[in-house]
PyMOL commands that place a pseudoatom at each C-alpha (Angstrom):
pseudoatom trace, name=CA, resn=MET, resi=1, chain=A, elem=C, hetatm=0, pos=[0.000, 0.000, 0.000]
pseudoatom trace, name=CA, resn=ARG, resi=2, chain=A, elem=C, hetatm=0, pos=[1.341, 3.454, -0.916]
pseudoatom trace, name=CA, resn=LEU, resi=3, chain=A, elem=C, hetatm=0, pos=[0.941, 6.604, 1.113]
pseudoatom trace, name=CA, resn=THR, resi=4, chain=A, elem=C, hetatm=0, pos=[-1.076, 9.446, -0.328]
pseudoatom trace, name=CA, resn=ALA, resi=5, chain=A, elem=C, hetatm=0, pos=[0.897, 12.482, -1.437]
pseudoatom trace, name=CA, resn=THR, resi=6, chain=A, elem=C, hetatm=0, pos=[-0.808, 14.676, 1.168]
pseudoatom trace, name=CA, resn=PHE, resi=7, chain=A, elem=C, hetatm=0, pos=[0.099, 12.290, 3.982]
pseudoatom trace, name=CA, resn=TRP, resi=8, chain=A, elem=C, hetatm=0, pos=[3.751, 12.091, 2.878]
pseudoatom trace, name=CA, resn=VAL, resi=9, chain=A, elem=C, hetatm=0, pos=[4.054, 15.881, 2.491]
pseudoatom trace, name=CA, resn=GLN, resi=10, chain=A, elem=C, hetatm=0, pos=[2.565, 16.531, 5.940]
pseudoatom trace, name=CA, resn=ALA, resi=11, chain=A, elem=C, hetatm=0, pos=[4.892, 13.944, 7.518]
pseudoatom trace, name=CA, resn=TYR, resi=12, chain=A, elem=C, hetatm=0, pos=[7.892, 15.456, 5.733]
pseudoatom trace, name=CA, resn=LEU, resi=13, chain=A, elem=C, hetatm=0, pos=[7.033, 18.988, 6.857]
pseudoatom trace, name=CA, resn=ALA, resi=14, chain=A, elem=C, hetatm=0, pos=[6.600, 17.742, 10.437]
pseudoatom trace, name=CA, resn=ARG, resi=15, chain=A, elem=C, hetatm=0, pos=[10.039, 16.066, 10.386]
pseudoatom trace, name=CA, resn=LEU, resi=16, chain=A, elem=C, hetatm=0, pos=[11.619, 19.260, 9.074]
pseudoatom trace, name=CA, resn=ARG, resi=17, chain=A, elem=C, hetatm=0, pos=[9.893, 21.326, 11.784]
pseudoatom trace, name=CA, resn=LEU, resi=18, chain=A, elem=C, hetatm=0, pos=[11.264, 18.974, 14.471]
pseudoatom trace, name=CA, resn=GLU, resi=19, chain=A, elem=C, hetatm=0, pos=[14.780, 19.724, 13.200]
pseudoatom trace, name=CA, resn=GLY, resi=20, chain=A, elem=C, hetatm=0, pos=[14.108, 23.476, 13.011]
pseudoatom trace, name=CA, resn=ILE, resi=21, chain=A, elem=C, hetatm=0, pos=[14.354, 23.524, 9.218]
pseudoatom trace, name=CA, resn=PRO, resi=22, chain=A, elem=C, hetatm=0, pos=[11.944, 25.984, 7.550]
pseudoatom trace, name=CA, resn=ALA, resi=23, chain=A, elem=C, hetatm=0, pos=[9.922, 24.587, 4.654]
pseudoatom trace, name=CA, resn=PHE, resi=24, chain=A, elem=C, hetatm=0, pos=[6.712, 25.422, 2.853]
pseudoatom trace, name=CA, resn=VAL, resi=25, chain=A, elem=C, hetatm=0, pos=[4.470, 24.176, 0.071]
pseudoatom trace, name=CA, resn=VAL, resi=26, chain=A, elem=C, hetatm=0, pos=[5.072, 26.178, -3.118]
pseudoatom trace, name=CA, resn=ALA, resi=27, chain=A, elem=C, hetatm=0, pos=[2.659, 24.149, -5.259]
pseudoatom trace, name=CA, resn=HIS, resi=28, chain=A, elem=C, hetatm=0, pos=[-0.116, 21.911, -3.962]
pseudoatom trace, name=CA, resn=GLY, resi=29, chain=A, elem=C, hetatm=0, pos=[-0.424, 18.898, -6.241]
pseudoatom trace, name=CA, resn=ASP, resi=30, chain=A, elem=C, hetatm=0, pos=[-2.913, 16.068, -6.383]
pseudoatom trace, name=CA, resn=ASP, resi=31, chain=A, elem=C, hetatm=0, pos=[-3.813, 14.961, -2.849]
pseudoatom trace, name=CA, resn=THR, resi=32, chain=A, elem=C, hetatm=0, pos=[-3.747, 11.267, -3.636]
pseudoatom trace, name=CA, resn=ALA, resi=33, chain=A, elem=C, hetatm=0, pos=[-1.174, 10.526, -6.296]
pseudoatom trace, name=CA, resn=GLY, resi=34, chain=A, elem=C, hetatm=0, pos=[0.728, 13.717, -7.042]
pseudoatom trace, name=CA, resn=ALA, resi=35, chain=A, elem=C, hetatm=0, pos=[4.481, 13.455, -7.446]
pseudoatom trace, name=CA, resn=VAL, resi=36, chain=A, elem=C, hetatm=0, pos=[6.628, 15.489, -5.036]
pseudoatom trace, name=CA, resn=LEU, resi=37, chain=A, elem=C, hetatm=0, pos=[9.573, 17.688, -5.942]
pseudoatom trace, name=CA, resn=VAL, resi=38, chain=A, elem=C, hetatm=0, pos=[11.736, 19.166, -3.158]
pseudoatom trace, name=CA, resn=LYS, resi=39, chain=A, elem=C, hetatm=0, pos=[13.750, 22.336, -3.736]
pseudoatom trace, name=CA, resn=LEU, resi=40, chain=A, elem=C, hetatm=0, pos=[16.548, 22.976, -1.271]
pseudoatom trace, name=CA, resn=ASN, resi=41, chain=A, elem=C, hetatm=0, pos=[17.422, 26.675, -1.028]
pseudoatom trace, name=CA, resn=THR, resi=42, chain=A, elem=C, hetatm=0, pos=[20.727, 27.258, 0.772]
pseudoatom trace, name=CA, resn=LEU, resi=43, chain=A, elem=C, hetatm=0, pos=[20.028, 31.011, 0.978]
pseudoatom trace, name=CA, resn=ASP, resi=44, chain=A, elem=C, hetatm=0, pos=[23.244, 31.956, -0.819]
pseudoatom trace, name=CA, resn=GLY, resi=45, chain=A, elem=C, hetatm=0, pos=[21.858, 32.132, -4.356]
pseudoatom trace, name=CA, resn=GLN, resi=46, chain=A, elem=C, hetatm=0, pos=[22.280, 28.388, -4.848]
pseudoatom trace, name=CA, resn=ALA, resi=47, chain=A, elem=C, hetatm=0, pos=[19.660, 25.652, -4.833]
pseudoatom trace, name=CA, resn=CYS, resi=48, chain=A, elem=C, hetatm=0, pos=[19.071, 22.019, -5.649]
pseudoatom trace, name=CA, resn=ALA, resi=49, chain=A, elem=C, hetatm=0, pos=[15.857, 20.298, -6.736]
pseudoatom trace, name=CA, resn=PHE, resi=50, chain=A, elem=C, hetatm=0, pos=[15.218, 16.630, -5.949]
pseudoatom trace, name=CA, resn=GLN, resi=51, chain=A, elem=C, hetatm=0, pos=[12.677, 14.275, -7.465]
pseudoatom trace, name=CA, resn=ARG, resi=52, chain=A, elem=C, hetatm=0, pos=[11.861, 10.644, -6.816]
pseudoatom trace, name=CA, resn=ALA, resi=53, chain=A, elem=C, hetatm=0, pos=[12.963, 8.435, -9.661]
pseudoatom trace, name=CA, resn=PHE, resi=54, chain=A, elem=C, hetatm=0, pos=[13.356, 4.750, -10.340]
pseudoatom trace, name=CA, resn=ASP, resi=55, chain=A, elem=C, hetatm=0, pos=[16.967, 3.619, -9.960]
pseudoatom trace, name=CA, resn=LEU, resi=56, chain=A, elem=C, hetatm=0, pos=[17.623, 0.981, -12.623]
pseudoatom trace, name=CA, resn=THR, resi=57, chain=A, elem=C, hetatm=0, pos=[20.683, -0.383, -10.813]
pseudoatom trace, name=CA, resn=SER, resi=58, chain=A, elem=C, hetatm=0, pos=[18.937, -1.152, -7.521]
pseudoatom trace, name=CA, resn=GLY, resi=59, chain=A, elem=C, hetatm=0, pos=[15.310, -1.419, -8.633]
pseudoatom trace, name=CA, resn=GLU, resi=60, chain=A, elem=C, hetatm=0, pos=[14.295, 1.087, -5.939]
pseudoatom trace, name=CA, resn=ARG, resi=61, chain=A, elem=C, hetatm=0, pos=[12.792, 4.540, -6.014]
pseudoatom trace, name=CA, resn=ARG, resi=62, chain=A, elem=C, hetatm=0, pos=[15.314, 7.118, -4.803]
pseudoatom trace, name=CA, resn=TRP, resi=63, chain=A, elem=C, hetatm=0, pos=[15.606, 10.862, -4.438]
pseudoatom trace, name=CA, resn=MET, resi=64, chain=A, elem=C, hetatm=0, pos=[17.737, 12.102, -7.320]
pseudoatom trace, name=CA, resn=VAL, resi=65, chain=A, elem=C, hetatm=0, pos=[18.932, 15.559, -8.309]
pseudoatom trace, name=CA, resn=LEU, resi=66, chain=A, elem=C, hetatm=0, pos=[16.785, 17.163, -11.002]
pseudoatom trace, name=CA, resn=ALA, resi=67, chain=A, elem=C, hetatm=0, pos=[18.748, 20.439, -11.118]
pseudoatom trace, name=CA, resn=GLU, resi=68, chain=A, elem=C, hetatm=0, pos=[21.336, 22.236, -9.025]
pseudoatom trace, name=CA, resn=GLY, resi=69, chain=A, elem=C, hetatm=0, pos=[23.303, 25.445, -9.114]
pseudoatom trace, name=CA, resn=ASP, resi=70, chain=A, elem=C, hetatm=0, pos=[22.099, 29.016, -9.470]
pseudoatom trace, name=CA, resn=GLU, resi=71, chain=A, elem=C, hetatm=0, pos=[18.701, 29.368, -7.779]
pseudoatom trace, name=CA, resn=ALA, resi=72, chain=A, elem=C, hetatm=0, pos=[17.145, 31.060, -10.832]
pseudoatom trace, name=CA, resn=GLU, resi=73, chain=A, elem=C, hetatm=0, pos=[18.176, 28.107, -13.022]
pseudoatom trace, name=CA, resn=VAL, resi=74, chain=A, elem=C, hetatm=0, pos=[16.760, 25.623, -10.532]
pseudoatom trace, name=CA, resn=ASP, resi=75, chain=A, elem=C, hetatm=0, pos=[13.513, 27.630, -10.403]
pseudoatom trace, name=CA, resn=ARG, resi=76, chain=A, elem=C, hetatm=0, pos=[13.274, 27.421, -14.202]
pseudoatom trace, name=CA, resn=ALA, resi=77, chain=A, elem=C, hetatm=0, pos=[13.772, 23.634, -14.071]
pseudoatom trace, name=CA, resn=VAL, resi=78, chain=A, elem=C, hetatm=0, pos=[11.047, 23.363, -11.420]
pseudoatom trace, name=CA, resn=GLY, resi=79, chain=A, elem=C, hetatm=0, pos=[8.767, 25.526, -13.585]
pseudoatom trace, name=CA, resn=ARG, resi=80, chain=A, elem=C, hetatm=0, pos=[9.333, 23.225, -16.569]
pseudoatom trace, name=CA, resn=GLN, resi=81, chain=A, elem=C, hetatm=0, pos=[8.410, 20.204, -14.461]
pseudoatom trace, name=CA, resn=ARG, resi=82, chain=A, elem=C, hetatm=0, pos=[5.237, 21.932, -13.281]
pseudoatom trace, name=CA, resn=GLY, resi=83, chain=A, elem=C, hetatm=0, pos=[4.402, 22.602, -16.936]
pseudoatom trace, name=CA, resn=PHE, resi=84, chain=A, elem=C, hetatm=0, pos=[4.629, 18.873, -17.662]
pseudoatom trace, name=CA, resn=ASP, resi=85, chain=A, elem=C, hetatm=0, pos=[2.802, 17.749, -14.518]
pseudoatom trace, name=CA, resn=PRO, resi=86, chain=A, elem=C, hetatm=0, pos=[0.008, 19.945, -13.128]
pseudoatom trace, name=CA, resn=ASP, resi=87, chain=A, elem=C, hetatm=0, pos=[-0.455, 17.433, -10.242]
pseudoatom trace, name=CA, resn=LEU, resi=88, chain=A, elem=C, hetatm=0, pos=[3.107, 18.038, -8.981]
pseudoatom trace, name=CA, resn=TRP, resi=89, chain=A, elem=C, hetatm=0, pos=[3.758, 19.090, -5.397]
pseudoatom trace, name=CA, resn=VAL, resi=90, chain=A, elem=C, hetatm=0, pos=[6.680, 21.473, -4.845]
pseudoatom trace, name=CA, resn=ILE, resi=91, chain=A, elem=C, hetatm=0, pos=[8.133, 21.812, -1.360]
pseudoatom trace, name=CA, resn=GLU, resi=92, chain=A, elem=C, hetatm=0, pos=[10.794, 24.461, -0.706]
pseudoatom trace, name=CA, resn=VAL, resi=93, chain=A, elem=C, hetatm=0, pos=[13.242, 23.807, 2.127]
pseudoatom trace, name=CA, resn=GLU, resi=94, chain=A, elem=C, hetatm=0, pos=[15.475, 26.637, 3.373]
pseudoatom trace, name=CA, resn=ASP, resi=95, chain=A, elem=C, hetatm=0, pos=[18.664, 25.631, 5.138]
pseudoatom trace, name=CA, resn=ARG, resi=96, chain=A, elem=C, hetatm=0, pos=[22.109, 27.225, 4.954]
pseudoatom trace, name=CA, resn=GLY, resi=97, chain=A, elem=C, hetatm=0, pos=[23.685, 23.895, 5.918]
pseudoatom trace, name=CA, resn=GLY, resi=98, chain=A, elem=C, hetatm=0, pos=[22.035, 22.058, 3.030]
pseudoatom trace, name=CA, resn=ARG, resi=99, chain=A, elem=C, hetatm=0, pos=[19.884, 19.782, 5.205]
pseudoatom trace, name=CA, resn=HIS, resi=100, chain=A, elem=C, hetatm=0, pos=[16.826, 18.317, 3.499]
pseudoatom trace, name=CA, resn=LEU, resi=101, chain=A, elem=C, hetatm=0, pos=[16.312, 15.031, 5.419]
pseudoatom trace, name=CA, resn=LEU, resi=102, chain=A, elem=C, hetatm=0, pos=[15.328, 13.145, 2.247]
pseudoatom trace, name=CA, resn=ASP, resi=103, chain=A, elem=C, hetatm=0, pos=[17.917, 10.528, 3.147]
pseudoatom trace, name=CA, resn=ALA, resi=104, chain=A, elem=C, hetatm=0, pos=[16.527, 10.117, 6.677]
pseudoatom trace, name=CA, resn=PRO, resi=105, chain=A, elem=C, hetatm=0, pos=[14.885, 6.810, 7.650]
pseudoatom trace, name=CA, resn=GLY, resi=106, chain=A, elem=C, hetatm=0, pos=[11.181, 6.779, 6.864]
pseudoatom trace, name=CA, resn=LEU, resi=107, chain=A, elem=C, hetatm=0, pos=[11.349, 9.428, 4.132]
pseudoatom trace, name=CA, resn=ALA, resi=108, chain=A, elem=C, hetatm=0, pos=[12.838, 7.358, 1.352]
for i in range(1, 108): cmd.bond("trace and resi %d" % i, "trace and resi %d" % (i + 1))
show_as sticks, trace
zoom trace
């Protein structure tokens, strides 16, 4: 059984809050089956966007980098993805240390 997108997003935001990491929903996707994209803003003009993708080598779904570098470039990449998928959730995480918790147990 898979979790709904809304449930996963709320759990993720709660985990970030527990660690004192600010995050907010930029785009609210489909409540049930919307894909989730996470943008990490390091507050220095740089950013990185992560998306879940199927890893052919392991057969698992993993968080992989969609785009990274200049924040404006990452924002354009996120905008392109939203153009392809209107059901896409976009969560923006702000952390100078680059913490996103996507590799934490329970979030993979």
